[in-house]
Backbone as ProteinMPNN parsed JSONL, in Angstrom:
{"seq_chain_A": "MLTLTKSPKNNLIINVISIAIPLAVAGLLSLPSKLPLGDWTKVLPHLIGIINSTTALSLIIGLIAVKKKNIEGHRKAMGASVLQGAVFLILYILYHVANESTKFGGEGIIKSIYFFLLASHIILSIGVVRLVLMALYHALTGDIAAHKKTVKWAYPIWLYVSISGVIVYLMISPYYV", "coords_chain_A": {"N_chain_A": [[-6.341, 18.14, 0.221], [-2.915, 17.57, -0.266], [-0.536, 17.913, 2.291], [2.576, 18.967, 3.658], [5.188, 18.842, 6.136], [7.66, 21.174, 7.112], [11.022, 20.222, 6.939], [14.452, 19.294, 7.5], [15.044, 16.893, 6.242], [13.203, 16.754, 4.102], [14.104, 18.933, 2.578], [16.607, 17.934, 1.882], [15.852, 15.745, 0.307], [14.693, 17.09, -1.882], [16.964, 18.419, -2.844], [18.578, 16.221, -3.57], [16.991, 14.991, -5.558], [16.955, 17.089, -7.401], [19.542, 17.112, -8.297], [19.918, 14.477, -9.088], [18.112, 13.995, -11.248], [19.042, 15.516, -13.623], [21.595, 14.31, -13.836], [20.957, 11.588, -14.167], [19.518, 11.71, -16.575], [21.537, 12.672, -18.305], [23.334, 10.518, -18.097], [21.786, 8.396, -19.151], [21.38, 9.356, -21.736], [23.899, 9.201, -22.735], [24.438, 6.573, -23.206], [26.274, 3.853, -24.61], [25.114, 2.479, -26.745], [21.953, 2.445, -28.438], [18.782, 1.536, -27.027], [16.699, -1.166, -28.038], [13.739, -0.309, -28.349], [11.671, -0.125, -30.107], [9.759, 0.954, -33.028], [7.653, 2.574, -32.278], [8.602, 4.552, -30.644], [9.338, 6.616, -32.263], [7.292, 8.438, -32.527], [7.347, 9.911, -30.258], [8.71, 12.5, -30.066], [6.771, 14.199, -31.138], [4.659, 13.951, -29.338], [5.957, 14.955, -27.109], [6.324, 17.608, -27.931], [3.645, 18.424, -27.912], [3.105, 18.119, -25.188], [4.861, 20.043, -24.09], [3.585, 22.296, -25.109], [1.025, 22.17, -23.864], [1.833, 22.302, -21.236], [2.868, 24.902, -21.063], [0.472, 26.257, -21.474], [-1.002, 25.398, -19.214], [0.566, 26.565, -17.223], [0.147, 29.288, -17.73], [-2.625, 29.433, -17.324], [-2.649, 28.797, -14.613], [-1.332, 31.055, -13.547], [-3.138, 33.108, -14.235], [-5.331, 32.24, -12.741], [-4.403, 32.472, -10.048], [-3.949, 35.198, -9.926], [-6.553, 36.077, -10.046], [-7.358, 35.357, -7.597], [-8.24, 32.772, -7.371], [-7.564, 30.221, -5.853], [-7.905, 27.436, -5.742], [-8.254, 26.797, -8.468], [-5.744, 27.616, -9.337], [-4.104, 25.775, -7.964], [-4.925, 23.384, -9.206], [-4.213, 23.853, -11.903], [-1.439, 24.213, -11.668], [-0.737, 21.795, -10.55], [-1.365, 20.155, -12.707], [0.597, 21.086, -14.445], [2.957, 20.218, -13.16], [2.572, 17.44, -13.248], [2.542, 17.078, -16.041], [5.166, 17.811, -16.543], [6.531, 15.675, -15.383], [5.642, 13.546, -17.011], [6.63, 14.448, -19.465], [9.417, 14.214, -18.944], [9.746, 11.411, -18.68], [8.936, 10.531, -21.274], [10.797, 11.884, -22.849], [13.222, 10.712, -22.04], [12.703, 8.024, -22.797], [12.513, 8.348, -25.599], [15.123, 9.266, -26.27], [16.834, 7.244, -25.342], [16.336, 5.301, -27.118], [16.657, 6.268, -29.683], [18.765, 7.917, -32.063], [20.038, 11.24, -31.786], [18.38, 13.841, -33.498], [19.598, 15.631, -36.237], [19.885, 19.093, -36.8], [18.908, 20.686, -39.73], [18.946, 23.222, -40.8], [20.362, 26.257, -42.189], [22.684, 29.041, -41.976], [21.596, 32.062, -40.351], [19.337, 31.056, -39.104], [20.169, 28.643, -38.089], [21.911, 29.435, -36.055], [20.069, 30.73, -34.387], [18.441, 28.565, -33.725], [20.289, 26.911, -32.286], [20.924, 28.62, -30.17], [18.415, 28.85, -28.9], [18.01, 26.121, -28.265], [20.233, 25.561, -26.57], [19.821, 27.415, -24.446], [17.334, 26.509, -23.604], [17.929, 23.884, -22.694], [19.871, 24.354, -20.645], [18.448, 26.031, -18.851], [16.33, 24.313, -18.275], [17.505, 22.395, -16.708], [18.218, 23.836, -14.401], [15.729, 24.755, -13.523], [14.387, 22.667, -12.371], [14.961, 22.3, -9.587], [13.975, 24.744, -8.617], [11.223, 24.56, -9.229], [10.516, 22.305, -7.717], [11.072, 23.314, -5.158], [9.241, 25.459, -5.044], [6.841, 24.035, -5.169], [7.12, 22.511, -2.82], [7.141, 24.568, -0.846], [4.545, 25.524, -1.218], [3.064, 23.255, -0.496], [3.747, 23.035, 2.168], [2.535, 25.153, 3.204], [3.869, 27.543, 3.375], [3.49, 30.283, 2.14], [4.676, 32.757, 1.682], [7.393, 32.09, 1.188], [6.907, 30.471, -1.003], [5.909, 32.326, -2.917], [8.215, 33.893, -3.208], [10.026, 32.066, -4.331], [8.675, 31.384, -6.662], [8.846, 33.7, -8.152], [11.162, 33.407, -9.569], [11.049, 30.757, -10.516], [8.668, 30.508, -12.079], [8.821, 32.267, -14.504], [11.086, 31.132, -15.7], [10.364, 28.436, -16.042], [8.157, 28.763, -17.739], [9.468, 29.886, -19.97], [11.136, 27.713, -20.637], [9.206, 25.809, -21.361], [7.901, 27.07, -23.568], [10.094, 27.602, -25.269], [10.821, 24.996, -25.738], [8.725, 24.127, -27.368], [9.156, 25.764, -29.612], [11.742, 24.936, -30.407], [11.114, 22.287, -31.021], [9.326, 22.703, -33.202], [11.096, 23.838, -34.996], [12.939, 21.78, -35.503], [11.401, 19.651, -36.272], [10.902, 19.175, -39.094], [13.083, 17.625, -39.775], [12.986, 15.157, -38.622], [13.231, 11.646, -38.99]], "CA_chain_A": [[-5.088, 18.587, -0.348], [-1.698, 17.042, 0.351], [0.279, 18.891, 3.004], [3.843, 18.475, 4.183], [5.794, 19.668, 7.173], [9.03, 21.565, 6.783], [12.041, 19.455, 7.651], [15.725, 19.182, 6.77], [14.978, 15.695, 5.407], [12.517, 17.101, 2.863], [15.028, 19.762, 1.8], [17.626, 17.036, 1.342], [15.219, 14.977, -0.775], [14.588, 17.993, -3.033], [18.324, 18.623, -3.373], [19.019, 14.983, -4.218], [16.215, 14.844, -6.799], [17.376, 18.151, -8.316], [20.84, 16.71, -8.874], [19.8, 13.139, -9.685], [17.405, 14.003, -12.53], [19.94, 15.84, -14.747], [22.66, 13.302, -13.956], [20.369, 10.368, -14.738], [19.226, 11.978, -17.982], [22.821, 12.715, -19.01], [23.849, 9.142, -18.156], [20.983, 7.611, -20.088], [21.591, 9.859, -23.095], [25.244, 8.874, -23.186], [24.62, 5.121, -23.334], [27.074, 3.566, -25.803], [24.245, 2.071, -27.86], [20.544, 2.718, -28.185], [17.994, 0.374, -26.646], [15.719, -1.508, -29.083], [12.396, -0.197, -27.787], [10.684, -0.233, -31.181], [9.46, 2.121, -33.857], [6.668, 3.43, -31.633], [9.283, 5.672, -29.997], [9.517, 7.691, -33.252], [6.226, 9.433, -32.366], [7.509, 10.604, -28.984], [8.978, 13.942, -30.166], [5.526, 14.913, -31.4], [3.951, 13.992, -28.047], [6.726, 15.865, -26.255], [5.963, 18.956, -28.379], [2.294, 18.695, -27.408], [3.198, 18.281, -23.727], [5.435, 21.37, -23.827], [2.532, 23.281, -25.401], [-0.01, 22.141, -22.828], [2.446, 22.764, -19.988], [2.858, 26.372, -21.13], [-0.922, 26.662, -21.296], [-1.335, 25.174, -17.793], [1.269, 27.58, -16.436], [-0.553, 30.563, -17.931], [-3.918, 29.303, -16.622], [-2.341, 28.879, -13.18], [-1.038, 32.446, -13.218], [-4.4, 33.847, -14.307], [-6.168, 31.821, -11.599], [-3.926, 33.045, -8.785], [-4.173, 36.653, -10.006], [-7.982, 36.266, -9.766], [-7.565, 34.813, -6.244], [-8.84, 31.439, -7.497], [-6.473, 29.373, -5.363], [-8.162, 26.044, -6.145], [-7.926, 26.731, -9.893], [-4.288, 27.717, -9.407], [-3.553, 24.472, -7.537], [-5.194, 22.383, -10.249], [-3.398, 24.15, -13.087], [-0.027, 23.963, -11.373], [-0.621, 20.342, -10.411], [-1.318, 19.631, -14.085], [1.916, 21.435, -14.987], [3.948, 19.315, -12.558], [2.323, 16.117, -13.824], [3.018, 17.115, -17.427], [6.629, 17.827, -16.48], [6.976, 14.301, -15.113], [5.388, 12.757, -18.222], [7.631, 14.916, -20.428], [10.715, 13.634, -18.607], [9.705, 9.981, -19.015], [8.906, 10.381, -22.731], [12.082, 12.388, -23.356], [14.215, 9.656, -21.794], [12.369, 6.883, -23.658], [12.882, 8.648, -26.981], [16.567, 9.406, -26.471], [17.563, 5.987, -25.124], [16.02, 4.398, -28.229], [16.867, 6.906, -30.979], [19.858, 8.878, -32.206], [19.577, 12.626, -31.824], [18.098, 14.367, -34.837], [20.461, 16.753, -36.609], [19.188, 20.238, -37.367], [19.369, 20.859, -41.098], [18.897, 24.608, -41.249], [21.637, 26.928, -42.456], [22.729, 30.485, -41.771], [21.166, 32.655, -39.092], [18.333, 30.198, -38.462], [20.914, 27.627, -37.344], [22.368, 30.093, -34.821], [18.884, 30.935, -33.547], [18.06, 27.24, -33.226], [21.21, 26.439, -31.257], [20.756, 29.478, -28.997], [17.187, 28.406, -28.219], [18.235, 24.783, -27.726], [21.164, 25.635, -25.432], [19.168, 28.091, -23.319], [16.276, 25.598, -23.159], [18.533, 22.789, -21.926], [20.501, 24.874, -19.423], [17.416, 26.483, -17.92], [15.512, 23.171, -17.837], [18.242, 21.741, -15.615], [18.121, 24.672, -13.212], [14.367, 25.004, -13.059], [13.878, 21.511, -11.614], [15.023, 22.597, -8.151], [13.067, 25.848, -8.327], [9.85, 24.052, -9.258], [10.335, 21.446, -6.545], [11.024, 24.172, -3.969], [7.96, 26.176, -5.067], [5.825, 23.047, -4.801], [7.342, 22.202, -1.408], [6.665, 25.696, -0.04], [3.077, 25.541, -1.297], [2.514, 22.113, 0.256], [3.976, 23.246, 3.604], [1.771, 26.329, 3.603], [4.74, 28.711, 3.476], [3.126, 31.012, 0.931], [5.676, 33.813, 1.454], [8.54, 31.448, 0.522], [6.398, 30.02, -2.297], [5.895, 33.487, -3.81], [9.605, 34.295, -3.444], [10.607, 31.076, -5.25], [7.937, 31.438, -7.925], [9.328, 34.852, -8.925], [12.199, 32.878, -10.463], [10.644, 29.483, -11.12], [7.605, 30.639, -13.087], [9.254, 32.723, -15.837], [12.037, 30.183, -16.289], [9.597, 27.267, -16.47], [7.377, 29.152, -18.916], [10.418, 29.994, -21.075], [11.554, 26.353, -21.01], [8.086, 25.175, -22.071], [7.694, 27.719, -24.866], [11.271, 27.365, -26.125], [10.736, 23.591, -26.134], [7.807, 24.064, -28.513], [9.822, 26.399, -30.757], [12.812, 24.02, -30.829], [10.441, 21.164, -31.681], [8.827, 23.128, -34.518], [12.235, 24.095, -35.883], [13.638, 20.539, -35.882], [10.456, 18.602, -36.715], [11.042, 18.753, -40.502], [14.259, 16.772, -39.943], [12.782, 13.829, -38.053], [13.151, 10.596, -40.019]], "C_chain_A": [[-3.922, 17.992, 0.433], [-0.963, 18.163, 1.065], [1.522, 18.196, 3.536], [4.265, 19.352, 5.35], [7.218, 19.984, 6.732], [9.998, 20.728, 7.603], [13.322, 19.433, 6.833], [15.737, 17.961, 5.84], [14.304, 16.004, 4.071], [13.375, 17.995, 1.972], [16.106, 18.901, 1.152], [17.071, 16.232, 0.171], [15.119, 15.835, -2.036], [15.955, 18.216, -3.66], [18.825, 17.395, -4.119], [18.295, 14.785, -5.553], [16.685, 15.858, -7.84], [18.709, 17.846, -8.989], [20.697, 15.396, -9.635], [19.136, 13.168, -11.055], [18.342, 14.379, -13.678], [21.065, 14.814, -14.93], [22.137, 12.018, -14.578], [20.075, 10.555, -16.216], [20.521, 11.978, -18.791], [23.405, 11.305, -19.155], [23.097, 8.292, -19.156], [21.201, 8.057, -21.53], [22.967, 9.485, -23.634], [25.503, 7.36, -23.223], [25.368, 4.821, -24.629], [26.253, 3.091, -27.006], [22.793, 2.3, -27.446], [19.806, 1.421, -27.852], [16.937, 0.091, -27.716], [14.281, -1.496, -28.548], [11.298, -0.241, -28.844], [10.413, 1.081, -31.884], [8.437, 3.061, -33.233], [7.321, 4.649, -30.995], [9.496, 6.848, -30.953], [8.435, 8.761, -33.134], [6.416, 10.291, -31.11], [7.864, 12.083, -29.114], [7.71, 14.76, -30.396], [4.688, 15.018, -30.117], [4.64, 14.956, -27.084], [6.423, 17.319, -26.63], [4.588, 19.361, -27.875], [2.335, 18.936, -25.897], [3.822, 19.626, -23.375], [4.396, 22.464, -24.062], [1.494, 23.33, -24.286], [0.547, 22.55, -21.463], [2.467, 24.284, -19.958], [1.449, 26.895, -20.883], [-1.347, 26.509, -19.833], [-0.674, 26.219, -16.897], [0.564, 28.934, -16.539], [-1.909, 30.546, -17.221], [-3.711, 29.416, -15.118], [-2.054, 30.301, -12.73], [-2.323, 33.278, -13.213], [-5.276, 33.515, -13.096], [-5.702, 32.479, -10.306], [-4.091, 34.565, -8.783], [-5.631, 36.992, -9.707], [-8.37, 35.732, -8.387], [-8.297, 33.481, -6.248], [-7.759, 30.417, -7.135], [-6.68, 27.924, -5.785], [-7.846, 25.851, -7.633], [-6.425, 26.789, -10.121], [-3.644, 26.376, -9.049], [-3.738, 23.41, -8.622], [-4.326, 22.611, -11.477], [-1.921, 23.845, -12.837], [0.228, 22.472, -11.129], [-0.551, 19.674, -11.773], [0.04, 19.912, -14.704], [2.997, 20.5, -14.449], [3.793, 17.905, -13.13], [2.832, 16.049, -15.268], [4.544, 17.127, -17.486], [7.187, 16.428, -16.25], [6.785, 13.413, -16.343], [6.384, 13.14, -19.317], [8.965, 14.22, -20.187], [10.775, 12.155, -18.985], [9.751, 9.781, -20.528], [10.221, 10.824, -23.372], [13.167, 11.321, -23.206], [13.945, 8.462, -22.704], [12.786, 7.141, -25.103], [14.396, 8.601, -27.171], [17.369, 8.149, -26.147], [17.348, 5.022, -26.287], [16.39, 4.968, -29.599], [18.075, 7.84, -30.945], [19.259, 10.275, -32.215], [19.396, 13.064, -33.27], [18.983, 15.574, -35.082], [19.619, 17.862, -37.221], [19.77, 20.527, -38.737], [19.357, 22.277, -41.614], [20.286, 25.191, -41.42], [21.534, 28.407, -42.115], [22.246, 30.906, -40.4], [20.157, 31.778, -38.354], [19.005, 29.101, -37.63], [21.42, 28.201, -36.016], [21.207, 30.31, -33.854], [18.458, 29.616, -32.911], [18.975, 26.805, -32.077], [21.182, 27.319, -30.006], [19.532, 29.031, -28.194], [17.384, 27.041, -27.558], [19.121, 24.829, -26.481], [20.509, 26.293, -24.22], [18.054, 27.217, -22.74], [16.858, 24.501, -22.258], [19.1, 23.288, -20.602], [19.445, 25.289, -18.398], [16.532, 25.336, -17.438], [16.198, 22.41, -16.705], [18.059, 22.527, -14.322], [16.717, 24.82, -12.655], [13.804, 23.838, -12.24], [13.853, 21.82, -10.121], [14.047, 23.715, -7.784], [11.612, 25.387, -8.28], [9.582, 23.178, -8.035], [10.25, 22.272, -5.26], [9.707, 24.947, -3.911], [6.825, 25.244, -4.64], [5.91, 22.713, -3.309], [6.813, 23.325, -0.516], [5.14, 25.777, -0.058], [2.475, 24.439, -0.425], [2.758, 22.221, 1.757], [3.218, 24.466, 4.114], [2.604, 27.583, 3.78], [4.584, 29.541, 2.206], [4.123, 32.137, 0.642], [6.9, 33.238, 0.73], [8.141, 30.947, -0.865], [6.446, 31.17, -3.304], [7.317, 33.927, -4.172], [10.274, 33.357, -4.46], [9.976, 31.177, -6.628], [8.361, 32.628, -8.785], [10.4, 34.426, -9.924], [11.712, 31.651, -11.225], [9.663, 29.671, -12.272], [8.128, 31.129, -14.439], [10.238, 31.77, -16.501], [11.294, 28.967, -16.82], [8.774, 27.583, -17.717], [8.288, 29.282, -20.144], [10.837, 28.608, -21.572], [10.441, 25.659, -21.797], [7.904, 25.764, -23.465], [8.886, 27.491, -25.796], [11.318, 25.906, -26.567], [9.832, 23.4, -27.338], [8.49, 24.637, -29.759], [10.932, 25.499, -31.299], [12.206, 22.826, -31.564], [9.975, 21.558, -33.084], [9.97, 23.352, -35.508], [12.898, 22.802, -36.362], [12.698, 19.49, -36.463], [10.566, 18.249, -38.197], [12.178, 17.743, -40.743], [14.124, 15.403, -39.294], [12.619, 12.818, -39.176], [11.951, 9.711, -39.754]], "O_chain_A": [[-3.959, 17.927, 1.662], [-0.785, 19.246, 0.507], [1.515, 16.999, 3.823], [3.762, 20.462, 5.526], [7.884, 19.181, 6.078], [9.818, 20.548, 8.807], [13.281, 19.541, 5.607], [16.362, 17.99, 4.78], [14.778, 15.567, 3.023], [13.376, 17.837, 0.751], [16.471, 19.123, -0.002], [17.748, 16.06, -0.843], [15.424, 15.366, -3.133], [16.085, 18.202, -4.884], [19.43, 17.518, -5.184], [18.921, 14.45, -6.558], [16.803, 15.53, -9.021], [18.963, 18.277, -10.114], [21.286, 15.224, -10.702], [19.555, 12.432, -11.949], [18.434, 13.618, -14.642], [21.437, 14.494, -16.059], [22.803, 11.423, -15.425], [20.348, 9.667, -17.024], [20.592, 11.35, -19.848], [23.912, 10.947, -20.218], [23.705, 7.548, -19.925], [21.207, 7.231, -22.443], [23.177, 9.456, -24.846], [26.654, 6.924, -23.267], [25.122, 5.471, -25.645], [26.659, 3.282, -28.152], [22.463, 2.342, -26.261], [20.163, 0.348, -28.338], [16.339, 1.027, -28.247], [13.687, -2.55, -28.324], [10.122, -0.378, -28.509], [10.778, 2.159, -31.414], [8.359, 4.228, -33.618], [6.666, 5.676, -30.82], [9.801, 7.955, -30.51], [8.636, 9.884, -33.595], [5.717, 11.287, -30.928], [7.355, 12.88, -28.326], [7.591, 15.883, -29.904], [4.083, 16.057, -29.85], [3.981, 15.681, -26.337], [6.28, 18.169, -25.75], [4.382, 20.502, -27.46], [1.679, 19.846, -25.39], [3.358, 20.29, -22.448], [4.329, 23.438, -23.312], [1.127, 24.408, -23.819], [-0.184, 23.083, -20.628], [2.124, 24.891, -18.944], [1.264, 27.872, -20.157], [-1.987, 27.403, -19.279], [-1.275, 26.698, -15.936], [0.408, 29.636, -15.54], [-2.294, 31.53, -16.591], [-4.503, 30.055, -14.426], [-2.482, 30.71, -11.65], [-2.559, 34.059, -12.291], [-5.888, 34.402, -12.502], [-6.523, 32.992, -9.545], [-4.349, 35.154, -7.733], [-5.922, 38.063, -9.176], [-9.552, 35.661, -8.047], [-8.906, 33.1, -5.248], [-7.125, 29.829, -8.011], [-5.718, 27.25, -6.151], [-7.237, 24.85, -8.011], [-5.895, 26.099, -10.991], [-2.748, 25.903, -9.748], [-2.825, 22.639, -8.915], [-3.767, 21.663, -12.029], [-1.241, 23.285, -13.697], [1.294, 21.958, -11.468], [0.226, 18.741, -11.976], [0.581, 19.066, -15.416], [3.856, 20.044, -15.203], [4.786, 17.255, -13.458], [3.475, 15.076, -15.661], [5.14, 16.522, -18.377], [8.191, 16.044, -16.848], [7.664, 12.619, -16.679], [6.917, 12.274, -20.012], [9.574, 13.696, -21.12], [11.769, 11.706, -19.556], [10.518, 8.953, -21.018], [10.695, 10.206, -24.326], [13.932, 11.065, -24.136], [14.873, 7.942, -23.323], [13.346, 6.262, -25.757], [14.894, 7.977, -28.108], [18.489, 8.003, -26.637], [18.082, 4.044, -26.431], [16.432, 4.225, -30.58], [18.364, 8.468, -29.926], [18.107, 10.465, -32.607], [20.176, 12.694, -34.147], [19.101, 16.446, -34.221], [18.749, 17.608, -38.054], [20.989, 20.604, -38.894], [19.726, 22.514, -42.764], [21.261, 24.684, -40.866], [20.439, 28.953, -41.982], [22.455, 30.205, -39.41], [20.127, 31.76, -37.124], [18.478, 28.682, -36.6], [21.364, 27.535, -34.982], [21.346, 30.099, -32.649], [18.154, 29.555, -31.72], [18.498, 26.381, -31.024], [21.393, 26.823, -28.9], [19.6, 28.857, -26.978], [16.969, 26.836, -26.417], [18.804, 24.216, -25.462], [20.624, 25.795, -23.101], [17.852, 27.189, -21.526], [16.325, 24.231, -21.182], [18.834, 22.703, -19.552], [19.541, 24.94, -17.221], [16.035, 25.375, -16.312], [15.529, 21.844, -15.84], [17.778, 21.949, -13.272], [16.538, 24.991, -11.45], [12.841, 24.017, -11.495], [12.831, 21.622, -9.464], [13.37, 23.639, -6.759], [10.86, 25.783, -7.39], [8.538, 23.302, -7.394], [9.449, 21.967, -4.376], [9.118, 25.078, -2.838], [5.96, 25.622, -3.85], [4.891, 22.643, -2.622], [6.114, 23.062, 0.463], [4.517, 26.065, 0.964], [1.501, 24.664, 0.294], [2.064, 21.576, 2.543], [3.253, 24.777, 5.305], [2.104, 28.589, 4.282], [5.432, 29.506, 1.315], [4.387, 32.44, -0.521], [7.388, 33.833, -0.232], [8.944, 30.992, -1.797], [6.96, 31.01, -4.411], [7.583, 34.291, -5.318], [11.003, 33.811, -5.342], [10.664, 31.068, -7.643], [8.251, 32.576, -10.01], [10.527, 35.016, -10.997], [11.937, 31.524, -12.429], [9.817, 29.053, -13.325], [7.898, 30.46, -15.445], [10.23, 31.614, -17.723], [11.565, 28.514, -17.932], [8.7, 26.772, -18.64], [7.925, 28.84, -21.234], [10.886, 28.362, -22.777], [10.714, 24.992, -22.795], [7.766, 25.022, -24.437], [8.702, 27.216, -26.982], [11.805, 25.608, -27.658], [10.135, 22.606, -28.228], [8.404, 24.052, -30.839], [11.05, 25.319, -32.511], [12.717, 22.403, -32.601], [10.207, 20.824, -34.044], [9.831, 23.09, -36.702], [13.367, 22.732, -37.498], [13.156, 18.532, -37.085], [10.336, 17.09, -38.54], [12.226, 17.091, -41.786], [15.03, 14.576, -39.394], [11.961, 13.086, -40.181], [11.703, 8.767, -40.504]]}, "name": "protein", "num_of_chains": 1, "seq": "MLTLTKSPKNNLIINVISIAIPLAVAGLLSLPSKLPLGDWTKVLPHLIGIINSTTALSLIIGLIAVKKKNIEGHRKAMGASVLQGAVFLILYILYHVANESTKFGGEGIIKSIYFFLLASHIILSIGVVRLVLMALYHALTGDIAAHKKTVKWAYPIWLYVSISGVIVYLMISPYYV"}
């Protein structure tokens, strides 16, 4: 198992990554024109929906494992969740640098529900990056008390972000061209 030592340098790296990811995503999404990456990028929202689903599943499996004191199972499930998060981020960026955003076509209350879910999903996904990185860092340094303290916030937010991502995908998928 990978282990780290606690250091101010590692905390700084986590802080920089936590700020750099949302800024980089925002910068890439605001490019003046889309990059010609090809039609293959049109399937990415569907893969992203699957990844959000499997991430939620991995998170739940990880929780069940740790509740059963299966630490190795917990590590594997949470490692899978982190890996899926990284793949999600890459696919999300690839899709949005190559394609215009899809407009939601629903009307009435469903439109309000959609935009509430979308806004809360986006806002919480930005904030959860640091929490997840800190939880991972505490686990890898063996500071289980700090890990548990961070996870009290990171886990429910990450699970909400994953599940709301699936719901947002299902709501907008009829409008993909």
